[in-house]
N, CA, C, O and the ligand as a Tripos MOL2 file, in Angstrom:
@<TRIPOS>MOLECULE
protein
  261   259    66     0     0
PROTEIN
NO_CHARGES

@<TRIPOS>ATOM
      1 N         -24.8820  -48.5890  -17.1130 N.3       1 MET1
      2 CA        -25.5160  -48.5980  -18.4220 C.3       1 MET1
      3 C         -26.8720  -49.2920  -18.3180 C.2       1 MET1
      4 O         -27.1970  -49.9420  -17.3240 O.2       1 MET1
      5 N         -27.6450  -49.1250  -19.3870 N.am      2 GLU2
      6 CA        -28.9820  -49.7410  -19.3850 C.3       2 GLU2
      7 C         -28.8900  -51.2400  -19.6120 C.2       2 GLU2
      8 O         -27.8850  -51.7490  -20.1070 O.2       2 GLU2
      9 N         -29.9590  -51.9380  -19.2420 N.am      3 PHE3
     10 CA        -30.0180  -53.3850  -19.4650 C.3       3 PHE3
     11 C         -29.9760  -53.6490  -20.9720 C.2       3 PHE3
     12 O         -30.6460  -52.9420  -21.7250 O.2       3 PHE3
     13 N         -29.2140  -54.6390  -21.4360 N.am      4 PRO4
     14 CA        -29.1310  -54.9180  -22.8760 C.3       4 PRO4
     15 C         -30.4950  -55.2980  -23.4600 C.2       4 PRO4
     16 O         -31.2900  -55.9810  -22.8130 O.2       4 PRO4
     17 N         -30.7540  -54.8500  -24.6850 N.am      5 ILE5
     18 CA        -32.0170  -55.1610  -25.3450 C.3       5 ILE5
     19 C         -32.1210  -56.6570  -25.6420 C.2       5 ILE5
     20 O         -33.1630  -57.2730  -25.4140 O.2       5 ILE5
     21 N         -31.0270  -57.2380  -26.1550 N.am      6 ARG6
     22 CA        -31.0340  -58.6440  -26.5560 C.3       6 ARG6
     23 C         -29.9780  -59.4270  -25.8020 C.2       6 ARG6
     24 O         -29.0030  -58.8680  -25.3010 O.2       6 ARG6
     25 N         -30.1930  -60.7400  -25.7310 N.am      7 CYS7
     26 CA        -29.1790  -61.6460  -25.2030 C.3       7 CYS7
     27 C         -27.9640  -61.5830  -26.1210 C.2       7 CYS7
     28 O         -28.1050  -61.6460  -27.3420 O.2       7 CYS7
     29 N         -26.7710  -61.4580  -25.5410 N.am      8 PHE8
     30 CA        -25.5590  -61.3410  -26.3550 C.3       8 PHE8
     31 C         -25.3010  -62.6080  -27.1590 C.2       8 PHE8
     32 O         -24.7080  -62.5400  -28.2350 O.2       8 PHE8
     33 N         -25.7270  -63.7470  -26.6660 N.am      9 THR9
     34 CA        -25.3930  -65.0120  -27.3110 C.3       9 THR9
     35 C         -26.4380  -65.4240  -28.3480 C.2       9 THR9
     36 O         -26.0910  -65.6740  -29.5020 O.2       9 THR9
     37 N         -27.7240  -65.5000  -27.9500 N.am     10 CYS10
     38 CA        -28.7220  -66.0520  -28.8660 C.3      10 CYS10
     39 C         -29.5700  -64.9720  -29.5330 C.2      10 CYS10
     40 O         -30.2830  -65.2660  -30.4930 O.2      10 CYS10
     41 N         -29.5110  -63.7360  -29.0530 N.am     11 GLY11
     42 CA        -30.2280  -62.6430  -29.6890 C.3      11 GLY11
     43 C         -31.6740  -62.4940  -29.2760 C.2      11 GLY11
     44 O         -32.3780  -61.6470  -29.8260 O.2      11 GLY11
     45 N         -32.1460  -63.2900  -28.3220 N.am     12 ARG12
     46 CA        -33.5340  -63.1630  -27.8730 C.3      12 ARG12
     47 C         -33.7360  -61.7920  -27.2220 C.2      12 ARG12
     48 O         -32.8810  -61.3230  -26.4710 O.2      12 ARG12
     49 N         -34.8710  -61.1560  -27.5160 N.am     13 VAL13
     50 CA        -35.1680  -59.8420  -26.9490 C.3      13 VAL13
     51 C         -35.5950  -60.0330  -25.4920 C.2      13 VAL13
     52 O         -36.5390  -60.7690  -25.2070 O.2      13 VAL13
     53 N         -34.8910  -59.3630  -24.5710 N.am     14 LEU14
     54 CA        -35.1190  -59.5680  -23.1400 C.3      14 LEU14
     55 C         -35.4840  -58.3030  -22.3830 C.2      14 LEU14
     56 O         -35.9940  -58.3800  -21.2650 O.2      14 LEU14
     57 N         -35.2350  -57.1470  -22.9680 N.am     15 ALA15
     58 CA        -35.3220  -55.9000  -22.2080 C.3      15 ALA15
     59 C         -36.7100  -55.6660  -21.6250 C.2      15 ALA15
     60 O         -36.8420  -55.0630  -20.5600 O.2      15 ALA15
     61 N         -37.7610  -56.1460  -22.3250 N.am     16 GLN16
     62 CA        -39.1110  -55.8990  -21.8240 C.3      16 GLN16
     63 C         -39.4090  -56.6790  -20.5550 C.2      16 GLN16
     64 O         -40.3880  -56.3830  -19.8700 O.2      16 GLN16
     65 N         -38.5850  -57.6710  -20.2270 N.am     17 LYS17
     66 CA        -38.8020  -58.4730  -19.0290 C.3      17 LYS17
     67 C         -38.0310  -57.9500  -17.8260 C.2      17 LYS17
     68 O         -38.2510  -58.3980  -16.7000 O.2      17 LYS17
     69 N         -37.1290  -57.0020  -18.0630 N.am     18 TYR18
     70 CA        -36.2330  -56.6050  -16.9800 C.3      18 TYR18
     71 C         -36.9590  -55.9230  -15.8240 C.2      18 TYR18
     72 O         -36.6380  -56.1820  -14.6640 O.2      18 TYR18
     73 N         -37.9270  -55.0600  -16.1120 N.am     19 LYS19
     74 CA        -38.6070  -54.3410  -15.0280 C.3      19 LYS19
     75 C         -39.3590  -55.3150  -14.1210 C.2      19 LYS19
     76 O         -39.3000  -55.1940  -12.8980 O.2      19 LYS19
     77 N         -40.0580  -56.2690  -14.7090 N.am     20 ALA20
     78 CA        -40.7770  -57.2650  -13.9020 C.3      20 ALA20
     79 C         -39.8040  -58.0680  -13.0540 C.2      20 ALA20
     80 O         -40.0650  -58.3450  -11.8840 O.2      20 ALA20
     81 N         -38.6710  -58.4400  -13.6610 N.am     21 TYR21
     82 CA        -37.6460  -59.1890  -12.9250 C.3      21 TYR21
     83 C         -37.1390  -58.3740  -11.7390 C.2      21 TYR21
     84 O         -37.0760  -58.8690  -10.6140 O.2      21 TYR21
     85 N         -36.7810  -57.1210  -12.0060 N.am     22 LYS22
     86 CA        -36.2100  -56.2710  -10.9550 C.3      22 LYS22
     87 C         -37.2110  -56.0330   -9.8370 C.2      22 LYS22
     88 O         -36.8550  -56.1070   -8.6610 O.2      22 LYS22
     89 N         -38.4600  -55.7480  -10.1890 N.am     23 ASP23
     90 CA        -39.4830  -55.4890   -9.1710 C.3      23 ASP23
     91 C         -39.6610  -56.6970   -8.2640 C.2      23 ASP23
     92 O         -39.7400  -56.5510   -7.0450 O.2      23 ASP23
     93 N         -39.7240  -57.9020   -8.8550 N.am     24 LYS24
     94 CA        -39.9540  -59.1030   -8.0540 C.3      24 LYS24
     95 C         -38.7470  -59.4570   -7.1970 C.2      24 LYS24
     96 O         -38.9010  -59.8570   -6.0430 O.2      24 LYS24
     97 N         -37.5440  -59.3120   -7.7540 N.am     25 VAL25
     98 CA        -36.3450  -59.6340   -6.9730 C.3      25 VAL25
     99 C         -36.1690  -58.6200   -5.8430 C.2      25 VAL25
    100 O         -35.7810  -58.9900   -4.7350 O.2      25 VAL25
    101 N         -36.4480  -57.3620   -6.1130 N.am     26 ASP26
    102 CA        -36.3620  -56.3490   -5.0590 C.3      26 ASP26
    103 C         -37.3860  -56.5990   -3.9650 C.2      26 ASP26
    104 O         -37.1650  -56.2340   -2.8100 O.2      26 ASP26
    105 N         -38.5150  -57.2240   -4.3230 N.am     27 ALA27
    106 CA        -39.5450  -57.5410   -3.3290 C.3      27 ALA27
    107 C         -39.2050  -58.8030   -2.5500 C.2      27 ALA27
    108 O         -39.9470  -59.1910   -1.6470 O.2      27 ALA27
    109 N         -38.0940  -59.4490   -2.8860 N.am     28 GLY28
    110 CA        -37.6290  -60.5720   -2.0890 C.3      28 GLY28
    111 C         -37.7870  -61.9450   -2.7060 C.2      28 GLY28
    112 O         -37.4840  -62.9440   -2.0530 O.2      28 GLY28
    113 N         -38.2560  -62.0310   -3.9590 N.am     29 GLU29
    114 CA        -38.4080  -63.3530   -4.5890 C.3      29 GLU29
    115 C         -37.0610  -63.8910   -5.0650 C.2      29 GLU29
    116 O         -36.1430  -63.1260   -5.3590 O.2      29 GLU29
    117 N         -36.9540  -65.2290   -5.1380 N.am     30 GLU30
    118 CA        -35.7450  -65.8840   -5.6540 C.3      30 GLU30
    119 C         -35.5630  -65.5470   -7.1290 C.2      30 GLU30
    120 O         -36.5200  -65.6680   -7.8940 O.2      30 GLU30
    121 N         -34.3670  -65.1260   -7.5640 N.am     31 PRO31
    122 CA        -34.1480  -64.8980   -8.9920 C.3      31 PRO31
    123 C         -34.4590  -66.1240   -9.8470 C.2      31 PRO31
    124 O         -34.9960  -65.9840  -10.9450 O.2      31 PRO31
    125 N         -34.1300  -67.3280   -9.3630 N.am     32 LYS32
    126 CA        -34.4120  -68.5440  -10.1320 C.3      32 LYS32
    127 C         -35.9030  -68.6680  -10.4300 C.2      32 LYS32
    128 O         -36.2940  -68.9470  -11.5640 O.2      32 LYS32
    129 N         -36.7230  -68.4630   -9.4190 N.am     33 LYS33
    130 CA        -38.1690  -68.6080   -9.5940 C.3      33 LYS33
    131 C         -38.7110  -67.5270  -10.5360 C.2      33 LYS33
    132 O         -39.5560  -67.8010  -11.3880 O.2      33 LYS33
    133 N         -38.2150  -66.3030  -10.3720 N.am     34 VAL34
    134 CA        -38.6850  -65.1980  -11.2090 C.3      34 VAL34
    135 C         -38.3610  -65.4670  -12.6800 C.2      34 VAL34
    136 O         -39.2020  -65.2470  -13.5500 O.2      34 VAL34
    137 N         -37.1440  -65.9420  -12.9580 N.am     35 LEU35
    138 CA        -36.7590  -66.2190  -14.3480 C.3      35 LEU35
    139 C         -37.5740  -67.3770  -14.9080 C.2      35 LEU35
    140 O         -37.9640  -67.3490  -16.0750 O.2      35 LEU35
    141 N         -37.8370  -68.3980  -14.0910 N.am     36 ASP36
    142 CA        -38.6950  -69.5000  -14.5420 C.3      36 ASP36
    143 C         -40.0850  -68.9790  -14.8940 C.2      36 ASP36
    144 O         -40.6410  -69.3390  -15.9320 O.2      36 ASP36
    145 N         -40.6500  -68.1260  -14.0270 N.am     37 ASP37
    146 CA        -41.9930  -67.5850  -14.2590 C.3      37 ASP37
    147 C         -42.0470  -66.7110  -15.5140 C.2      37 ASP37
    148 O         -43.0540  -66.6920  -16.2210 O.2      37 ASP37
    149 N         -40.9370  -65.9770  -15.7890 N.am     38 LEU38
    150 CA        -40.9090  -65.0900  -16.9550 C.3      38 LEU38
    151 C         -40.6470  -65.8570  -18.2480 C.2      38 LEU38
    152 O         -40.7220  -65.2810  -19.3330 O.2      38 LEU38
    153 N         -40.3400  -67.1460  -18.1440 N.am     39 GLY39
    154 CA        -40.0940  -67.9440  -19.3440 C.3      39 GLY39
    155 C         -38.7000  -67.7810  -19.9030 C.2      39 GLY39
    156 O         -38.4570  -68.0930  -21.0680 O.2      39 GLY39
    157 N         -37.7780  -67.2960  -19.0850 N.am     40 VAL40
    158 CA        -36.3800  -67.1800  -19.5190 C.3      40 VAL40
    159 C         -35.7140  -68.5060  -19.1720 C.2      40 VAL40
    160 O         -35.2820  -68.7130  -18.0390 O.2      40 VAL40
    161 N         -35.6340  -69.4090  -20.1600 N.am     41 ASP41
    162 CA        -35.2140  -70.7760  -19.8340 C.3      41 ASP41
    163 C         -33.7810  -71.0950  -20.2310 C.2      41 ASP41
    164 O         -33.1550  -71.9660  -19.6280 O.2      41 ASP41
    165 N         -33.2450  -70.3960  -21.2460 N.am     42 LYS42
    166 CA        -31.8800  -70.7080  -21.6740 C.3      42 LYS42
    167 C         -30.8640  -70.0390  -20.7430 C.2      42 LYS42
    168 O         -31.0680  -68.9090  -20.3010 O.2      42 LYS42
    169 N         -29.7660  -70.7490  -20.4500 N.am     43 TYR43
    170 CA        -28.8170  -70.1790  -19.5000 C.3      43 TYR43
    171 C         -28.0760  -68.9860  -20.0510 C.2      43 TYR43
    172 O         -27.5850  -68.1630  -19.2790 O.2      43 TYR43
    173 N         -27.9760  -68.8620  -21.3960 N.am     44 CYS44
    174 CA        -27.3340  -67.6670  -21.9460 C.3      44 CYS44
    175 C         -28.1790  -66.4310  -21.6540 C.2      44 CYS44
    176 O         -27.6410  -65.3500  -21.4150 O.2      44 CYS44
    177 N         -29.5260  -66.5930  -21.6740 N.am     45 CYS45
    178 CA        -30.4160  -65.4700  -21.3880 C.3      45 CYS45
    179 C         -30.4940  -65.1910  -19.8810 C.2      45 CYS45
    180 O         -30.5740  -64.0360  -19.4610 O.2      45 CYS45
    181 N         -30.4690  -66.2510  -19.0800 N.am     46 ARG46
    182 CA        -30.5700  -66.0860  -17.6260 C.3      46 ARG46
    183 C         -29.3830  -65.3050  -17.0800 C.2      46 ARG46
    184 O         -29.5230  -64.4870  -16.1700 O.2      46 ARG46
    185 N         -28.1960  -65.5760  -17.6620 N.am     47 ARG47
    186 CA        -27.0250  -64.8420  -17.1490 C.3      47 ARG47
    187 C         -27.1180  -63.3510  -17.4350 C.2      47 ARG47
    188 O         -26.5050  -62.5510  -16.7280 O.2      47 ARG47
    189 N         -27.8850  -62.9550  -18.4740 N.am     48 MET48
    190 CA        -28.0370  -61.5340  -18.7570 C.3      48 MET48
    191 C         -28.6780  -60.8280  -17.5670 C.2      48 MET48
    192 O         -28.3140  -59.6990  -17.2390 O.2      48 MET48
    193 N         -29.6320  -61.4970  -16.9240 N.am     49 PHE49
    194 CA        -30.2950  -60.9200  -15.7540 C.3      49 PHE49
    195 C         -29.4130  -61.0350  -14.5160 C.2      49 PHE49
    196 O         -29.2470  -60.0750  -13.7630 O.2      49 PHE49
    197 N         -28.8480  -62.2320  -14.3170 N.am     50 LEU50
    198 CA        -28.1310  -62.4990  -13.0700 C.3      50 LEU50
    199 C         -26.8450  -61.6980  -12.9630 C.2      50 LEU50
    200 O         -26.4190  -61.3540  -11.8610 O.2      50 LEU50
    201 N         -26.2120  -61.3940  -14.1160 N.am     51 SER51
    202 CA        -24.9130  -60.7330  -14.0610 C.3      51 SER51
    203 C         -25.0040  -59.2410  -14.3420 C.2      51 SER51
    204 O         -23.9830  -58.5540  -14.3300 O.2      51 SER51
    205 N         -26.2050  -58.7230  -14.5950 N.am     52 TYR52
    206 CA        -26.3300  -57.3030  -14.9300 C.3      52 TYR52
    207 C         -26.1340  -56.4300  -13.6950 C.2      52 TYR52
    208 O         -26.6980  -56.7050  -12.6360 O.2      52 TYR52
    209 N         -25.3270  -55.3730  -13.8390 N.am     53 THR53
    210 CA        -25.1220  -54.3890  -12.7840 C.3      53 THR53
    211 C         -25.3770  -53.0110  -13.3760 C.2      53 THR53
    212 O         -24.8220  -52.6700  -14.4210 O.2      53 THR53
    213 N         -26.2060  -52.2230  -12.7210 N.am     54 ASP54
    214 CA        -26.5260  -50.8930  -13.2300 C.3      54 ASP54
    215 C         -25.4240  -49.9060  -12.8430 C.2      54 ASP54
    216 O         -25.2870  -49.5520  -11.6720 O.2      54 ASP54
    217 N         -24.6430  -49.4640  -13.8250 N.am     55 LEU55
    218 CA        -23.5190  -48.5640  -13.5760 C.3      55 LEU55
    219 C         -23.8230  -47.1340  -13.9990 C.2      55 LEU55
    220 O         -22.9080  -46.3130  -14.0730 O.2      55 LEU55
    221 N         -25.0860  -46.8130  -14.2790 N.am     56 ALA56
    222 CA        -25.4170  -45.4910  -14.8220 C.3      56 ALA56
    223 C         -24.9480  -44.3660  -13.8990 C.2      56 ALA56
    224 O         -24.4330  -43.3540  -14.3750 O.2      56 ALA56
    225 N         -25.1190  -44.5300  -12.5860 N.am     57 LYS57
    226 CA        -24.7350  -43.4480  -11.6560 C.3      57 LYS57
    227 C         -23.2240  -43.2440  -11.6150 C.2      57 LYS57
    228 O         -22.7540  -42.1240  -11.4170 O.2      57 LYS57
    229 N         -22.4650  -44.3190  -11.8010 N.am     58 GLU58
    230 CA        -21.0080  -44.2020  -11.8110 C.3      58 GLU58
    231 C         -20.5320  -43.5920  -13.1320 C.2      58 GLU58
    232 O         -19.6440  -42.7390  -13.1320 O.2      58 GLU58
    233 N         -21.1080  -44.0180  -14.2450 N.am     59 VAL59
    234 CA        -20.6470  -43.5660  -15.5560 C.3      59 VAL59
    235 C         -20.9560  -42.0870  -15.7710 C.2      59 VAL59
    236 O         -20.1890  -41.3830  -16.4290 O.2      59 VAL59
    237 N         -22.0690  -41.6140  -15.2230 N.am     60 VAL60
    238 CA        -22.4750  -40.2230  -15.4600 C.3      60 VAL60
    239 C         -21.4550  -39.2360  -14.8660 C.2      60 VAL60
    240 O         -21.4090  -38.0760  -15.2770 O.2      60 VAL60
    241 N         -20.6500  -39.6840  -13.9180 N.am     61 LEU61
    242 CA        -19.6150  -38.8100  -13.3370 C.3      61 LEU61
    243 C         -18.5550  -38.4530  -14.3590 C.2      61 LEU61
    244 O         -17.8590  -37.4500  -14.2000 O.2      61 LEU61
    245 N         -18.4160  -39.2570  -15.4120 N.am     62 PHE62
    246 CA        -17.3640  -39.0450  -16.4160 C.3      62 PHE62
    247 C         -17.8930  -38.3930  -17.6810 C.2      62 PHE62
    248 O         -17.2050  -38.4030  -18.7020 O.2      62 PHE62
    249 N         -19.0950  -37.8250  -17.6480 N.am     63 ARG63
    250 CA        -19.6670  -37.2010  -18.8430 C.3      63 ARG63
    251 C         -18.8800  -35.9360  -19.1870 C.2      63 ARG63
    252 O         -18.2390  -35.3270  -18.3310 O.2      63 ARG63
    253 N         -18.9470  -35.5630  -20.4630 N.am     64 ARG64
    254 CA        -18.3020  -34.3170  -20.9040 C.3      64 ARG64
    255 C         -19.2610  -33.1640  -20.6760 C.2      64 ARG64
    256 O         -20.4740  -33.3150  -20.8250 O.2      64 ARG64
    257 N         -18.7110  -32.0030  -20.3130 N.am     65 ASN65
    258 CA        -19.5680  -30.8520  -20.0680 C.3      65 ASN65
    259 C         -19.7710  -30.0160  -21.3220 C.2      65 ASN65
    260 O         -20.4720  -29.0050  -21.2830 O.2      65 ASN65
    261 ZN        -29.8670  -66.2140  -24.8690 Zn       66 ZN66
@<TRIPOS>BOND
     1     1     2 1
     2     2     3 1
     3     3     4 2
     4     3     5 am
     5     5     6 1
     6     6     7 1
     7     7     8 2
     8     7     9 am
     9     9    10 1
    10    10    11 1
    11    11    12 2
    12    11    13 am
    13    13    14 1
    14    14    15 1
    15    15    16 2
    16    15    17 am
    17    17    18 1
    18    18    19 1
    19    19    20 2
    20    19    21 am
    21    21    22 1
    22    22    23 1
    23    23    24 2
    24    23    25 am
    25    25    26 1
    26    26    27 1
    27    27    28 2
    28    27    29 am
    29    29    30 1
    30    30    31 1
    31    31    32 2
    32    31    33 am
    33    33    34 1
    34    34    35 1
    35    35    36 2
    36    35    37 am
    37    37    38 1
    38    38    39 1
    39    39    40 2
    40    39    41 am
    41    41    42 1
    42    42    43 1
    43    43    44 2
    44    43    45 am
    45    45    46 1
    46    46    47 1
    47    47    48 2
    48    47    49 am
    49    49    50 1
    50    50    51 1
    51    51    52 2
    52    51    53 am
    53    53    54 1
    54    54    55 1
    55    55    56 2
    56    55    57 am
    57    57    58 1
    58    58    59 1
    59    59    60 2
    60    59    61 am
    61    61    62 1
    62    62    63 1
    63    63    64 2
    64    63    65 am
    65    65    66 1
    66    66    67 1
    67    67    68 2
    68    67    69 am
    69    69    70 1
    70    70    71 1
    71    71    72 2
    72    71    73 am
    73    73    74 1
    74    74    75 1
    75    75    76 2
    76    75    77 am
    77    77    78 1
    78    78    79 1
    79    79    80 2
    80    79    81 am
    81    81    82 1
    82    82    83 1
    83    83    84 2
    84    83    85 am
    85    85    86 1
    86    86    87 1
    87    87    88 2
    88    87    89 am
    89    89    90 1
    90    90    91 1
    91    91    92 2
    92    91    93 am
    93    93    94 1
    94    94    95 1
    95    95    96 2
    96    95    97 am
    97    97    98 1
    98    98    99 1
    99    99   100 2
   100    99   101 am
   101   101   102 1
   102   102   103 1
   103   103   104 2
   104   103   105 am
   105   105   106 1
   106   106   107 1
   107   107   108 2
   108   107   109 am
   109   109   110 1
   110   110   111 1
   111   111   112 2
   112   111   113 am
   113   113   114 1
   114   114   115 1
   115   115   116 2
   116   115   117 am
   117   117   118 1
   118   118   119 1
   119   119   120 2
   120   119   121 am
   121   121   122 1
   122   122   123 1
   123   123   124 2
   124   123   125 am
   125   125   126 1
   126   126   127 1
   127   127   128 2
   128   127   129 am
   129   129   130 1
   130   130   131 1
   131   131   132 2
   132   131   133 am
   133   133   134 1
   134   134   135 1
   135   135   136 2
   136   135   137 am
   137   137   138 1
   138   138   139 1
   139   139   140 2
   140   139   141 am
   141   141   142 1
   142   142   143 1
   143   143   144 2
   144   143   145 am
   145   145   146 1
   146   146   147 1
   147   147   148 2
   148   147   149 am
   149   149   150 1
   150   150   151 1
   151   151   152 2
   152   151   153 am
   153   153   154 1
   154   154   155 1
   155   155   156 2
   156   155   157 am
   157   157   158 1
   158   158   159 1
   159   159   160 2
   160   159   161 am
   161   161   162 1
   162   162   163 1
   163   163   164 2
   164   163   165 am
   165   165   166 1
   166   166   167 1
   167   167   168 2
   168   167   169 am
   169   169   170 1
   170   170   171 1
   171   171   172 2
   172   171   173 am
   173   173   174 1
   174   174   175 1
   175   175   176 2
   176   175   177 am
   177   177   178 1
   178   178   179 1
   179   179   180 2
   180   179   181 am
   181   181   182 1
   182   182   183 1
   183   183   184 2
   184   183   185 am
   185   185   186 1
   186   186   187 1
   187   187   188 2
   188   187   189 am
   189   189   190 1
   190   190   191 1
   191   191   192 2
   192   191   193 am
   193   193   194 1
   194   194   195 1
   195   195   196 2
   196   195   197 am
   197   197   198 1
   198   198   199 1
   199   199   200 2
   200   199   201 am
   201   201   202 1
   202   202   203 1
   203   203   204 2
   204   203   205 am
   205   205   206 1
   206   206   207 1
   207   207   208 2
   208   207   209 am
   209   209   210 1
   210   210   211 1
   211   211   212 2
   212   211   213 am
   213   213   214 1
   214   214   215 1
   215   215   216 2
   216   215   217 am
   217   217   218 1
   218   218   219 1
   219   219   220 2
   220   219   221 am
   221   221   222 1
   222   222   223 1
   223   223   224 2
   224   223   225 am
   225   225   226 1
   226   226   227 1
   227   227   228 2
   228   227   229 am
   229   229   230 1
   230   230   231 1
   231   231   232 2
   232   231   233 am
   233   233   234 1
   234   234   235 1
   235   235   236 2
   236   235   237 am
   237   237   238 1
   238   238   239 1
   239   239   240 2
   240   239   241 am
   241   241   242 1
   242   242   243 1
   243   243   244 2
   244   243   245 am
   245   245   246 1
   246   246   247 1
   247   247   248 2
   248   247   249 am
   249   249   250 1
   250   250   251 1
   251   251   252 2
   252   251   253 am
   253   253   254 1
   254   254   255 1
   255   255   256 2
   256   255   257 am
   257   257   258 1
   258   258   259 1
   259   259   260 2
@<TRIPOS>SUBSTRUCTURE
     1 MET1         2 RESIDUE 1 A MET
     2 GLU2         6 RESIDUE 1 A GLU
     3 PHE3        10 RESIDUE 1 A PHE
     4 PRO4        14 RESIDUE 1 A PRO
     5 ILE5        18 RESIDUE 1 A ILE
     6 ARG6        22 RESIDUE 1 A ARG
     7 CYS7        26 RESIDUE 1 A CYS
     8 PHE8        30 RESIDUE 1 A PHE
     9 THR9        34 RESIDUE 1 A THR
    10 CYS10       38 RESIDUE 1 A CYS
    11 GLY11       42 RESIDUE 1 A GLY
    12 ARG12       46 RESIDUE 1 A ARG
    13 VAL13       50 RESIDUE 1 A VAL
    14 LEU14       54 RESIDUE 1 A LEU
    15 ALA15       58 RESIDUE 1 A ALA
    16 GLN16       62 RESIDUE 1 A GLN
    17 LYS17       66 RESIDUE 1 A LYS
    18 TYR18       70 RESIDUE 1 A TYR
    19 LYS19       74 RESIDUE 1 A LYS
    20 ALA20       78 RESIDUE 1 A ALA
    21 TYR21       82 RESIDUE 1 A TYR
    22 LYS22       86 RESIDUE 1 A LYS
    23 ASP23       90 RESIDUE 1 A ASP
    24 LYS24       94 RESIDUE 1 A LYS
    25 VAL25       98 RESIDUE 1 A VAL
    26 ASP26      102 RESIDUE 1 A ASP
    27 ALA27      106 RESIDUE 1 A ALA
    28 GLY28      110 RESIDUE 1 A GLY
    29 GLU29      114 RESIDUE 1 A GLU
    30 GLU30      118 RESIDUE 1 A GLU
    31 PRO31      122 RESIDUE 1 A PRO
    32 LYS32      126 RESIDUE 1 A LYS
    33 LYS33      130 RESIDUE 1 A LYS
    34 VAL34      134 RESIDUE 1 A VAL
    35 LEU35      138 RESIDUE 1 A LEU
    36 ASP36      142 RESIDUE 1 A ASP
    37 ASP37      146 RESIDUE 1 A ASP
    38 LEU38      150 RESIDUE 1 A LEU
    39 GLY39      154 RESIDUE 1 A GLY
    40 VAL40      158 RESIDUE 1 A VAL
    41 ASP41      162 RESIDUE 1 A ASP
    42 LYS42      166 RESIDUE 1 A LYS
    43 TYR43      170 RESIDUE 1 A TYR
    44 CYS44      174 RESIDUE 1 A CYS
    45 CYS45      178 RESIDUE 1 A CYS
    46 ARG46      182 RESIDUE 1 A ARG
    47 ARG47      186 RESIDUE 1 A ARG
    48 MET48      190 RESIDUE 1 A MET
    49 PHE49      194 RESIDUE 1 A PHE
    50 LEU50      198 RESIDUE 1 A LEU
    51 SER51      202 RESIDUE 1 A SER
    52 TYR52      206 RESIDUE 1 A TYR
    53 THR53      210 RESIDUE 1 A THR
    54 ASP54      214 RESIDUE 1 A ASP
    55 LEU55      218 RESIDUE 1 A LEU
    56 ALA56      222 RESIDUE 1 A ALA
    57 LYS57      226 RESIDUE 1 A LYS
    58 GLU58      230 RESIDUE 1 A GLU
    59 VAL59      234 RESIDUE 1 A VAL
    60 VAL60      238 RESIDUE 1 A VAL
    61 LEU61      242 RESIDUE 1 A LEU
    62 PHE62      246 RESIDUE 1 A PHE
    63 ARG63      250 RESIDUE 1 A ARG
    64 ARG64      254 RESIDUE 1 A ARG
    65 ASN65      258 RESIDUE 1 A ASN
    66 ZN66       261 GROUP 0 **** ****
């Protein structure tokens, strides 16, 4: 599924930061440093990034025809 638009706990809008986060982490930067740089300071918001798994390719196998 897609990255959530808002933090589930505090409601802060986070989706616009996900691409920058993903690009930097894929390039080898520490997730901690990337989240600090993006200004994601609350741990409820940080877990949204750290625990997110993209399941779109798996879920699409179960679509209705
Ligand atoms: Zn939050």
